[in-house]
N, C-alpha and C positions, 0 to 999 in steps of 0.2 A: 504492497498500499503504498505509494507516494504519500511526500509531503503539502505539495498541496491540497490535495483527496483531503485526504486526515484532517486539513481545514476549512476546506470548502463545509466538510461532513461535520464537526464541530461547531460550525455558527447556522446551515443549520436546524443541530437538535434544536443548535438552543433556543431562536429566533419557532423553532417550531413548534418546543415547550413552553416558553413564552408567551403565546397566544392563545394556547393551548389551556393556561392558565388564568388566561382573557376568560377563558371562553368564559368556561365553571366558573369565575367568580363574581363576574361582571351584575349575572340580576339578584345577588344579592347583598350588591355592594351601596350601599345611603346615600351616597356624597361623588364616588369618582365614577357613578355607572356609564355615561360619555364614555369618556375618557375611554372604560377597562375594552371596555365592545367597543369600540376605533380602531385600540391597539390590537386584539384576536382577530377583527373582521379586517383588515390592515394584514396578517405575524402569517394569517395564514390563508391569505390570495394568493388565485384562485381554488382555491384544495374545497375552499371551505362552499362558494358557488357552484362550484360540480360537483363533488357527495352531496353536499346537501338536495342535488337533485335526483344525484342517479335515488338516490338511501328510498326517497320519498314515492319518484316511479314500481323499483321494488316492492314495500315494508304497504305504505297507507290504505291500505285499506291488509291487511296481515294479522289484525288484530294487536300488531304489538303496539305494551304503551311509547306516546312520547318520549320518555328517558330511558328506553332500552335503541331508538333508532338515531335518539343523541349520543347515546353509546356506544351503535354503530357506525355509527357517521364519523368519530374521531379517527380510531386505526388508518379511514381508507382517504376523510379526508391530507394524513400525510403521506400518503401512499402516493395518492394522484402527486402536488408536492414535487414528494423525494423526488415522481416522474418526468414532471418539467418544468420544476429547474435544474437538474444534473445535464436533461435532455439541452436546451437554450445555454447556459452554461459546456458544455460540449459543443453543440456547435456553434459559441462566437468562438473559442476555445481553436477552435481548428478554420472558422474562418482570419482568424488573425494571425493562427501561424501556430501558437502556444502550446511546447509538447513539458508535460508531465515531470518532473528533475524529483 
């Protein structure tokens, strides 16, 4: 595993973790709920929108509770974000001719 890949993976994990924490606590926050919601939305974008649409299409009429669908949505959105953002990083690196060290 290269140093560059490890650095990007660490940054990605930290941003996703911060977004997931904000996503889980914003409904319960009294004063900072709009800040937490915005942070979660930006940190988890675009996987949050894509995962919500996917989970809604697959499980909406299945009898699952909203809490269960939210629990299913979290790993799906992180996986979608990983696929999208690491693909974008790979394409940009290829276009710029950069190599992993």
